[in-house]
ROZA-105566 format. One record per atom (N, C-alpha, C): residue number from 1; residue in one letter; x, y, z. Coordinates in Angstrom, 1 decimal. Atoms other than C-alpha are relative to their C-alpha. Example, Ala and Ser with C-alpha at 12.3 -4.5 7.8 and 13.67 -1.06 7.14 Angstrom:
# ROZA-105566
[1, a, [0.9, -1.2, 0.0]];
[1, a, [12.3, -4.5, 7.8]];
[1, a, [0.9, 1.2, 0.0]];
[2, s, [-0.9, -1.1, 0.0]];
[2, s, [13.7, -1.1, 7.1]];
[2, s, [-0.8, 1.1, 0.8]];
# end
This chain:
# ROZA-105566
[1, m, [-0.8, -0.3, -1.1]];
[1, m, [-55.0, 28.7, -6.1]];
[1, m, [1.4, -0.6, -0.1]];
[2, k, [-1.4, 0.5, 0.1]];
[2, k, [-51.2, 28.5, -6.0]];
[2, k, [0.5, -0.6, 1.3]];
[3, p, [-0.5, 0.5, -1.3]];
[3, p, [-49.5, 26.3, -3.5]];
[3, p, [1.1, 1.0, 0.6]];
[4, t, [-0.9, -0.8, -0.6]];
[4, t, [-47.5, 28.2, -1.0]];
[4, t, [1.2, -0.8, 0.4]];
[5, s, [-1.2, 0.7, -0.4]];
[5, s, [-43.9, 27.3, -0.2]];
[5, s, [0.2, 0.3, 1.5]];
[6, e, [-0.3, -0.1, -1.4]];
[6, e, [-43.1, 26.7, 3.4]];
[6, e, [1.5, 0.0, 0.2]];
[7, k, [-1.4, 0.1, -0.3]];
[7, k, [-39.7, 27.4, 4.8]];
[7, k, [0.3, -1.2, 0.9]];
[8, s, [-0.5, 1.2, -0.7]];
[8, s, [-37.8, 24.4, 6.1]];
[8, s, [0.3, 0.4, 1.4]];
[9, t, [-0.3, -0.2, -1.5]];
[9, t, [-37.6, 24.2, 9.9]];
[9, t, [1.2, -0.9, 0.4]];
[10, r, [-1.2, 0.8, -0.4]];
[10, r, [-34.7, 21.8, 9.7]];
[10, r, [1.2, 0.8, 0.2]];
[11, t, [-1.2, -0.7, -0.3]];
[11, t, [-31.5, 22.9, 11.2]];
[11, t, [1.1, -0.6, -0.8]];
[12, p, [-1.1, 0.5, 0.8]];
[12, p, [-28.4, 22.6, 9.1]];
[12, p, [0.9, -1.0, 0.8]];
[13, r, [-0.9, 0.9, -0.7]];
[13, r, [-26.1, 19.6, 9.9]];
[13, r, [1.3, 0.7, 0.2]];
[14, a, [-1.3, -0.5, -0.2]];
[14, a, [-22.9, 20.5, 11.5]];
[14, a, [1.0, -0.9, -0.7]];
[15, k, [-1.0, 0.8, 0.7]];
[15, k, [-19.9, 19.3, 9.5]];
[15, k, [0.9, -0.6, 1.1]];
[16, k, [-0.9, 0.6, -0.9]];
[16, k, [-17.7, 16.8, 11.2]];
[16, k, [1.4, 0.6, -0.3]];
[17, p, [-1.4, -0.5, 0.2]];
[17, p, [-14.1, 18.0, 11.7]];
[17, p, [0.7, -1.0, -0.9]];
[18, a, [-0.8, 0.9, 0.9]];
[18, a, [-11.8, 16.6, 9.0]];
[18, a, [0.9, -0.9, 0.9]];
[19, l, [-1.0, 0.9, -0.7]];
[19, l, [-9.8, 13.6, 10.2]];
[19, l, [1.4, 0.3, -0.4]];
[20, r, [-1.4, -0.3, 0.3]];
[20, r, [-6.2, 14.4, 10.5]];
[20, r, [0.7, -1.2, -0.6]];
[21, t, [-0.8, 1.0, 0.7]];
[21, t, [-3.8, 12.5, 8.2]];
[21, t, [1.5, 0.4, 0.1]];
[22, t, [-1.4, -0.1, -0.1]];
[22, t, [-0.1, 12.0, 8.1]];
[22, t, [0.6, -0.8, -1.2]];
[23, t, [-0.8, 0.7, 1.0]];
[23, t, [2.6, 10.6, 5.8]];
[23, t, [1.0, -0.9, 0.7]];
[24, i, [-0.9, 1.0, -0.5]];
[24, i, [4.6, 7.5, 6.5]];
[24, i, [1.1, -0.1, -1.1]];
[25, k, [-1.1, 0.2, 0.9]];
[25, k, [8.1, 7.3, 4.9]];
[25, k, [0.9, -1.0, 0.6]];
[26, q, [-1.0, 1.0, -0.4]];
[26, q, [10.4, 4.3, 5.0]];
[26, q, [0.9, -0.4, -1.1]];
[27, k, [-1.0, 0.6, 1.0]];
[27, k, [13.5, 3.0, 3.2]];
[27, k, [0.5, -1.3, 0.6]];
[28, e, [-0.5, 1.3, -0.4]];
[28, e, [14.6, -0.6, 3.3]];
[28, e, [0.9, -0.5, -1.1]];
[29, f, [-0.9, 0.6, 0.9]];
[29, f, [17.4, -2.5, 1.7]];
[29, f, [-0.4, -1.5, 0.0]];
[30, i, [0.4, 1.5, 0.2]];
[30, i, [16.4, -6.0, 0.3]];
[30, i, [0.9, -0.6, -1.0]];
[31, r, [-1.0, 0.7, 0.9]];
[31, r, [18.9, -8.4, -1.2]];
[31, r, [-0.8, -0.8, -1.1]];
[32, a, [0.6, 0.5, 1.1]];
[32, a, [17.0, -8.9, -4.4]];
[32, a, [0.0, 1.0, -1.1]];
[33, k, [0.0, -0.9, 1.1]];
[33, k, [16.7, -7.4, -7.8]];
[33, k, [-1.3, 0.9, 0.0]];
[34, p, [1.3, -0.8, 0.0]];
[34, p, [14.1, -4.5, -8.3]];
[34, p, [-1.1, -0.8, -0.6]];
[35, v, [1.0, 0.7, 0.7]];
[35, v, [12.2, -6.6, -10.8]];
[35, v, [-0.6, -1.2, 0.9]];
[36, e, [0.4, 1.1, -0.9]];
[36, e, [12.0, -9.5, -8.2]];
[36, e, [-1.0, 0.5, 1.1]];
[37, i, [0.8, -0.6, -1.0]];
[37, i, [10.6, -7.3, -5.5]];
[37, i, [-1.3, 0.5, -0.6]];
[38, y, [1.2, -0.5, 0.7]];
[38, y, [8.2, -5.5, -7.9]];
[38, y, [-1.0, -1.2, -0.3]];
[39, d, [0.9, 1.2, 0.3]];
[39, d, [6.9, -9.0, -9.0]];
[39, d, [-0.6, -0.6, 1.2]];
[40, a, [0.5, 0.6, -1.2]];
[40, a, [6.6, -10.3, -5.5]];
[40, a, [-1.2, 0.8, 0.6]];
[41, l, [1.0, -0.8, -0.5]];
[41, l, [4.4, -7.4, -4.6]];
[41, l, [-1.3, -0.1, -0.8]];
[42, l, [1.1, 0.0, 0.9]];
[42, l, [2.1, -7.7, -7.6]];
[42, l, [-0.5, -1.3, -0.5]];
[43, n, [0.4, 1.3, 0.4]];
[43, n, [2.0, -11.4, -8.3]];
[43, n, [-0.7, -0.7, 1.2]];
[44, e, [0.9, 0.6, -1.1]];
[44, e, [-0.8, -13.1, -6.3]];
[44, e, [0.7, -1.1, 0.8]];
[45, q, [-0.6, 1.1, -0.6]];
[45, q, [1.1, -16.3, -5.7]];
[45, q, [1.2, 0.3, 0.8]];
[46, k, [-1.2, -0.4, -0.7]];
[46, k, [4.4, -14.7, -4.7]];
[46, k, [-0.4, 0.8, 1.2]];
[47, h, [0.4, -0.8, -1.1]];
[47, h, [2.7, -12.1, -2.5]];
[47, h, [-0.6, -0.9, 1.1]];
[48, s, [0.6, 1.0, -0.9]];
[48, s, [0.7, -14.9, -0.8]];
[48, s, [1.1, -0.8, 0.7]];
[49, a, [-1.1, 0.8, -0.6]];
[49, a, [3.9, -16.9, -0.3]];
[49, a, [0.8, 0.8, 1.0]];
[50, f, [-0.9, -0.7, -1.0]];
[50, f, [6.0, -14.2, 1.4]];
[50, f, [-0.8, 0.5, 1.2]];
[51, t, [0.8, -0.5, -1.2]];
[51, t, [3.1, -12.9, 3.6]];
[51, t, [-0.7, -1.2, 0.8]];
[52, g, [0.7, 1.1, -0.6]];
[52, g, [1.5, -16.3, 4.3]];
[52, g, [-1.5, 0.2, 0.1]];
[53, a, [1.5, -0.3, 0.0]];
[53, a, [-2.0, -14.8, 3.6]];
[53, a, [-0.4, 0.2, -1.4]];
[54, r, [0.5, -0.1, 1.4]];
[54, r, [-4.2, -14.7, 0.5]];
[54, r, [0.1, 1.4, -0.5]];
[55, a, [-0.1, -1.3, 0.7]];
[55, a, [-3.6, -11.9, -2.0]];
[55, a, [-0.6, -0.1, -1.4]];
[56, t, [0.5, -0.1, 1.4]];
[56, t, [-5.3, -10.9, -5.3]];
[56, t, [0.6, 1.2, -0.6]];
[57, c, [-0.5, -1.2, 0.7]];
[57, c, [-4.1, -8.5, -7.9]];
[57, c, [-0.3, -0.1, -1.5]];
[58, e, [0.2, -0.2, 1.4]];
[58, e, [-5.3, -7.4, -11.3]];
[58, e, [1.1, 0.9, -0.4]];
[59, r, [-1.3, -0.7, 0.3]];
[59, r, [-1.9, -6.4, -12.6]];
[59, r, [0.0, 0.9, -1.2]];
[60, r, [0.1, -1.0, 1.0]];
[60, r, [-2.8, -3.4, -14.6]];
[60, r, [-0.4, 1.3, 0.6]];
[61, v, [0.4, -1.3, -0.5]];
[61, v, [-3.4, 0.3, -14.1]];
[61, v, [-1.5, 0.0, 0.1]];
[62, g, [1.4, 0.1, -0.2]];
[62, g, [-6.9, 0.6, -12.7]];
[62, g, [-0.5, -1.3, 0.6]];
[63, g, [0.3, 1.3, -0.5]];
[63, g, [-6.8, -3.0, -11.5]];
[63, g, [-0.1, 0.0, 1.5]];
[64, r, [0.2, 0.1, -1.4]];
[64, r, [-7.9, -3.9, -8.0]];
[64, r, [0.9, -1.0, 0.6]];
[65, f, [-0.8, 1.0, -0.7]];
[65, f, [-5.9, -5.8, -5.4]];
[65, f, [-0.5, -0.1, 1.4]];
[66, t, [0.2, 0.2, -1.4]];
[66, t, [-6.3, -7.2, -1.9]];
[66, t, [1.3, -0.7, 0.5]];
[67, a, [-1.1, 0.7, -0.7]];
[67, a, [-3.7, -8.5, 0.6]];
[67, a, [-0.5, -0.4, 1.4]];
[68, w, [0.3, 0.4, -1.4]];
[68, w, [-3.7, -10.2, 4.0]];
[68, w, [-1.5, -0.4, 0.1]];
[69, d, [1.3, 0.5, 0.0]];
[69, d, [-6.9, -12.1, 3.3]];
[69, d, [-1.1, 1.0, 0.0]];
[70, g, [1.0, -1.0, 0.2]];
[70, g, [-8.8, -9.0, 2.3]];
[70, g, [0.1, 1.2, 1.0]];
[71, y, [-0.2, -1.1, -1.0]];
[71, y, [-7.6, -6.8, 5.2]];
[71, y, [0.4, 1.3, -0.7]];
[72, i, [-0.5, -1.1, 0.8]];
[72, i, [-5.8, -4.5, 2.7]];
[72, i, [-0.7, -0.1, -1.4]];
[73, s, [0.6, 0.0, 1.4]];
[73, s, [-7.5, -3.4, -0.6]];
[73, s, [0.3, 1.4, -0.6]];
[74, g, [-0.3, -1.3, 0.7]];
[74, g, [-7.0, -0.8, -3.2]];
[74, g, [0.0, -0.2, -1.5]];
[75, k, [0.0, -0.1, 1.4]];
[75, k, [-6.4, 0.1, -6.8]];
[75, k, [1.4, 0.4, -0.5]];
[76, n, [-1.2, -0.4, 0.6]];
[76, n, [-3.3, 0.3, -9.0]];
[76, n, [-0.1, 1.2, -0.8]];
[77, l, [0.1, -1.3, 0.7]];
[77, l, [-2.8, 3.9, -10.2]];
[77, l, [1.1, 0.1, -1.0]];
[78, k, [-1.2, 0.0, 0.9]];
[78, k, [0.7, 3.6, -11.8]];
[78, k, [0.8, -1.2, 0.2]];
[79, l, [-0.9, 1.2, -0.1]];
[79, l, [2.8, 0.6, -12.6]];
[79, l, [1.1, 0.2, -1.0]];
[80, e, [-1.2, -0.2, 0.8]];
[80, e, [6.3, 1.2, -13.9]];
[80, e, [0.9, -1.1, 0.3]];
[81, n, [-0.7, 1.3, -0.2]];
[81, n, [8.0, -2.2, -14.4]];
[81, n, [1.3, 0.2, 0.7]];
[82, a, [-1.2, 0.1, -0.8]];
[82, a, [10.6, -2.8, -11.7]];
[82, a, [0.5, 1.3, 0.5]];
[83, s, [-0.5, -1.2, -0.6]];
[83, s, [10.9, 0.8, -10.7]];
[83, s, [-1.0, 0.7, 0.9]];
[84, r, [1.0, -0.8, -0.8]];
[84, r, [7.6, 2.2, -9.3]];
[84, r, [-1.4, -0.6, 0.0]];
[85, i, [1.4, 0.4, -0.1]];
[85, i, [4.2, 1.2, -8.0]];
[85, i, [-0.7, 1.2, 0.8]];
[86, v, [0.8, -1.0, -0.7]];
[86, v, [1.5, 3.8, -7.0]];
[86, v, [-1.4, -0.6, 0.1]];
[87, q, [1.3, 0.6, -0.3]];
[87, q, [-1.7, 2.6, -5.4]];
[87, q, [-0.8, 0.8, 0.9]];
[88, e, [0.9, -0.4, -1.0]];
[88, e, [-4.8, 3.7, -3.6]];
[88, e, [0.0, -1.2, 1.0]];
[89, w, [-0.2, 1.0, -1.0]];
[89, w, [-4.6, 1.8, -0.3]];
[89, w, [-0.8, 0.3, 1.2]];
[90, k, [0.7, -0.1, -1.3]];
[90, k, [-6.8, 1.2, 2.7]];
[90, k, [-0.2, -1.4, 0.6]];
[91, t, [0.3, 1.3, -0.7]];
[91, t, [-7.7, -1.5, 5.3]];
[91, t, [-1.4, -0.1, 0.4]];
[92, t, [1.3, 0.2, -0.6]];
[92, t, [-10.8, -2.9, 6.8]];
[92, t, [-0.3, 0.9, 1.2]];
[93, e, [0.2, -0.8, -1.2]];
[93, e, [-10.2, -0.7, 9.8]];
[93, e, [0.1, 1.5, -0.3]];
[94, w, [0.0, -1.3, 0.5]];
[94, w, [-10.1, 2.5, 7.7]];
[94, w, [-1.2, 0.8, 0.5]];
[95, p, [1.1, -0.8, -0.5]];
[95, p, [-12.2, 5.3, 9.3]];
[95, p, [-1.1, 0.3, -1.1]];
[96, s, [1.1, -0.2, 0.9]];
[96, s, [-15.6, 5.7, 7.6]];
[96, s, [0.1, 1.5, -0.5]];
[97, g, [-0.1, -1.4, 0.6]];
[97, g, [-15.6, 8.7, 5.2]];
[97, g, [1.4, 0.5, -0.3]];
[98, c, [-1.4, -0.5, 0.2]];
[98, c, [-11.8, 8.9, 5.0]];
[98, c, [0.4, -0.6, -1.3]];
[99, k, [-0.5, 0.5, 1.3]];
[99, k, [-10.4, 8.6, 1.5]];
[99, k, [1.2, -0.9, 0.1]];
[100, p, [-1.2, 0.9, -0.1]];
[100, p, [-7.8, 5.9, 0.8]];
[100, p, [1.3, 0.8, 0.0]];
[101, s, [-1.3, -0.6, 0.0]];
[101, s, [-4.2, 6.6, 1.3]];
[101, s, [0.6, -0.1, -1.4]];
[102, l, [-0.7, 0.1, 1.2]];
[102, l, [-1.8, 7.1, -1.6]];
[102, l, [1.4, -0.6, 0.3]];
[103, l, [-1.2, 0.8, -0.2]];
[103, l, [1.0, 4.5, -1.6]];
[103, l, [0.9, 0.1, -1.2]];
[104, e, [-1.0, 0.0, 1.0]];
[104, e, [4.2, 5.0, -3.6]];
[104, e, [1.2, -0.9, 0.4]];
[105, l, [-1.2, 0.8, -0.2]];
[105, l, [6.9, 2.3, -3.8]];
[105, l, [0.9, 0.2, -1.1]];
[106, k, [-1.0, -0.2, 1.1]];
[106, k, [10.1, 3.0, -5.7]];
[106, k, [1.2, -1.0, 0.3]];
[107, f, [-1.1, 1.1, -0.1]];
[107, f, [12.9, 0.4, -6.4]];
[107, f, [1.2, 0.5, -0.7]];
[108, k, [-1.3, -0.5, 0.5]];
[108, k, [16.5, 1.4, -6.9]];
[108, k, [1.1, -0.9, 0.3]];
[109, v, [-1.1, 0.9, -0.2]];
[109, v, [19.5, -0.8, -7.4]];
[109, v, [1.0, 0.7, 1.0]];
[110, k, [-1.0, -0.5, -1.0]];
[110, k, [21.9, -0.4, -4.5]];
[110, k, [0.9, -1.2, 0.4]];
[111, g, [-0.9, 1.1, -0.3]];
[111, g, [25.0, -2.6, -4.2]];
[111, g, [-0.5, -1.3, -0.5]];
[112, r, [0.4, 1.3, 0.4]];
[112, r, [24.0, -6.2, -4.2]];
[112, r, [-1.5, -0.2, 0.3]];
[113, g, [1.4, 0.1, -0.3]];
[113, g, [20.3, -5.5, -3.8]];
[113, g, [-0.8, 1.2, -0.5]];
[114, t, [0.9, -1.1, 0.4]];
[114, t, [17.5, -2.9, -3.9]];
[114, t, [-0.3, 0.8, 1.2]];
[115, e, [0.5, -0.9, -1.0]];
[115, e, [16.7, 0.1, -1.9]];
[115, e, [-1.5, 0.3, -0.4]];
[116, v, [1.4, -0.2, 0.1]];
[116, v, [12.9, 0.3, -1.5]];
[116, v, [-0.4, 1.2, 0.8]];
[117, t, [0.5, -1.2, -0.6]];
[117, t, [11.5, 3.7, -0.8]];
[117, t, [-1.5, 0.0, 0.0]];
[118, m, [1.4, 0.1, -0.1]];
[118, m, [7.9, 3.7, 0.5]];
[118, m, [-0.5, 1.4, 0.6]];
[119, i, [0.7, -1.2, -0.5]];
[119, i, [5.8, 6.9, 0.9]];
[119, i, [-1.4, -0.3, 0.0]];
[120, q, [1.4, 0.2, -0.1]];
[120, q, [2.3, 6.5, 2.1]];
[120, q, [-0.7, 1.3, 0.6]];
[121, k, [0.7, -1.3, -0.4]];
[121, k, [0.2, 9.8, 2.2]];
[121, k, [-1.4, -0.2, 0.4]];
[122, n, [1.4, 0.0, -0.4]];
[122, n, [-3.2, 10.5, 3.7]];
[122, n, [-0.3, -1.2, 0.9]];
[123, v, [0.3, 1.1, -1.0]];
[123, v, [-2.9, 7.9, 6.5]];
[123, v, [-0.6, 0.7, 1.2]];
[124, p, [0.7, -0.6, -1.2]];
[124, p, [-5.3, 8.6, 9.4]];
[124, p, [1.0, 0.0, 1.1]];
[125, s, [-1.1, -0.2, -1.0]];
[125, s, [-3.0, 10.0, 12.1]];
[125, s, [-0.2, -1.0, 1.2]];
[126, i, [0.3, 0.9, -1.2]];
[126, i, [-4.8, 7.9, 14.8]];
[126, i, [0.5, -1.5, -0.3]];
[127, q, [-0.4, 1.4, 0.4]];
[127, q, [-3.7, 4.7, 12.9]];
[127, q, [1.5, -0.1, -0.5]];
[128, a, [-1.3, -0.1, 0.6]];
[128, a, [-0.3, 5.8, 11.6]];
[128, a, [1.1, -0.9, 0.7]];
[129, d, [-1.0, 0.8, -0.7]];
[129, d, [1.9, 4.2, 14.3]];
[129, d, [-0.2, -1.5, -0.3]];
[130, n, [0.2, 1.4, 0.3]];
[130, n, [0.2, 0.8, 13.7]];
[130, n, [0.4, -0.4, -1.4]];
[131, y, [-0.4, 0.3, 1.4]];
[131, y, [0.7, 1.0, 9.9]];
[131, y, [1.5, 0.1, -0.2]];
[132, r, [-1.5, -0.1, 0.1]];
[132, r, [4.3, 2.2, 10.3]];
[132, r, [0.6, -1.2, 0.5]];
[133, r, [-0.6, 1.2, -0.5]];
[133, r, [5.1, -0.8, 12.4]];
[133, r, [-0.4, -1.2, -0.9]];
[134, g, [0.5, 1.1, 0.9]];
[134, g, [3.0, -3.1, 10.1]];
[134, g, [0.8, -0.1, -1.2]];
[135, w, [-0.8, 0.1, 1.2]];
[135, w, [5.1, -2.2, 7.1]];
[135, w, [1.3, -0.8, 0.3]];
[136, i, [-1.3, 0.7, -0.4]];
[136, i, [8.2, -3.5, 9.0]];
[136, i, [-0.3, -1.4, 0.3]];
[137, d, [0.3, 1.4, -0.5]];
[137, d, [6.6, -6.6, 10.6]];
[137, d, [-0.6, -0.9, -1.1]];
[138, y, [0.8, 0.8, 0.9]];
[138, y, [4.3, -7.7, 7.7]];
[138, y, [0.4, 0.1, -1.4]];
[139, y, [-0.5, -0.1, 1.4]];
[139, y, [6.2, -6.6, 4.6]];
[139, y, [1.5, 0.0, -0.1]];
[140, w, [-1.5, 0.0, 0.2]];
[140, w, [9.9, -5.7, 4.9]];
[140, w, [0.7, -1.2, 0.6]];
[141, q, [-0.6, 1.2, -0.6]];
[141, q, [10.9, -8.5, 7.3]];
[141, q, [-0.4, -1.3, -0.8]];
[142, p, [0.3, 1.2, 0.9]];
[142, p, [8.9, -11.2, 5.3]];
[142, p, [0.7, 0.0, -1.3]];
[143, l, [-0.7, -0.1, 1.3]];
[143, l, [10.3, -9.9, 2.0]];
[143, l, [1.5, -0.4, 0.1]];
[144, k, [-1.4, 0.3, -0.2]];
[144, k, [13.8, -10.1, 3.4]];
[144, k, [0.2, -1.5, 0.2]];
[145, k, [-0.1, 1.4, -0.3]];
[145, k, [13.2, -13.6, 4.6]];
[145, k, [-0.2, -0.8, -1.3]];
[146, y, [0.4, 0.6, 1.2]];
[146, y, [11.6, -14.6, 1.3]];
[146, y, [1.2, 0.0, -1.0]];
[147, f, [-1.1, -0.1, 1.0]];
[147, f, [14.6, -13.4, -0.7]];
[147, f, [1.4, -0.5, 0.6]];
[148, s, [-1.3, 0.5, -0.6]];
[148, s, [17.3, -14.8, 1.7]];
[148, s, [0.2, -1.4, -0.5]];
[149, g, [-0.3, 1.4, 0.4]];
[149, g, [19.1, -18.0, 0.9]];
[149, g, [1.3, -0.1, -0.7]];
[150, n, [-1.2, 0.3, 0.7]];
[150, n, [21.9, -19.5, -1.0]];
[150, n, [0.2, 0.6, -1.4]];
[151, r, [-0.2, -0.6, 1.4]];
[151, r, [21.2, -17.8, -4.3]];
[151, r, [0.9, 1.2, -0.1]];
[152, w, [-0.9, -1.2, 0.0]];
[152, w, [23.3, -14.8, -3.3]];
[152, w, [1.5, -0.4, 0.0]];
[153, k, [-1.4, 0.4, 0.1]];
[153, k, [26.4, -16.9, -3.3]];
[153, k, [0.5, -0.1, -1.4]];
[154, t, [-0.4, 0.0, 1.5]];
[154, t, [26.3, -16.9, -7.1]];
[154, t, [0.1, 1.5, -0.4]];
[155, s, [-0.2, -1.3, 0.4]];
[155, s, [26.9, -13.8, -9.1]];
[155, s, [-1.3, 0.8, -0.1]];
[156, f, [1.1, -0.8, 0.0]];
[156, f, [24.5, -10.9, -8.9]];
[156, f, [0.1, 0.9, -1.2]];
[157, e, [0.0, -0.8, 1.2]];
[157, e, [23.8, -9.5, -12.3]];
[157, e, [-1.4, 0.5, -0.3]];
[158, f, [1.3, -0.6, 0.4]];
[158, f, [21.1, -7.2, -13.6]];
[158, f, [-0.3, -0.2, -1.4]];
# end
């Protein structure tokens, strides 16, 4: 006797609507050389020094990183010395099931410093305002303070 197959009585699961995402774009001028800013963002000790919180970084493509005592985490996708960083990026508050954002930082000499262009794609729209403000309060202002001081009274050479 052959077993008979029974039809499933389960109802198909309804798909959750996709979480809306947005892009954050910011430009900041920092009185430091591109290589110095690049290094401060990827060097664990320097990153910890300017933020005041623990950071880790495997400084290679594919390497993992954390910042702000583990609040931020991700993976380095592209590292172009002193000119560009591309990372997968998320926080401990990231919505479940939402893929990490794509963060791109570009560094360009401008006058006596560097113009940093930040583009962060796939940021959950419901959190975007907080992250937009967070970049200013927890990265751009501390970096500016970190690089301020008497060293700019000497010549600025690249």
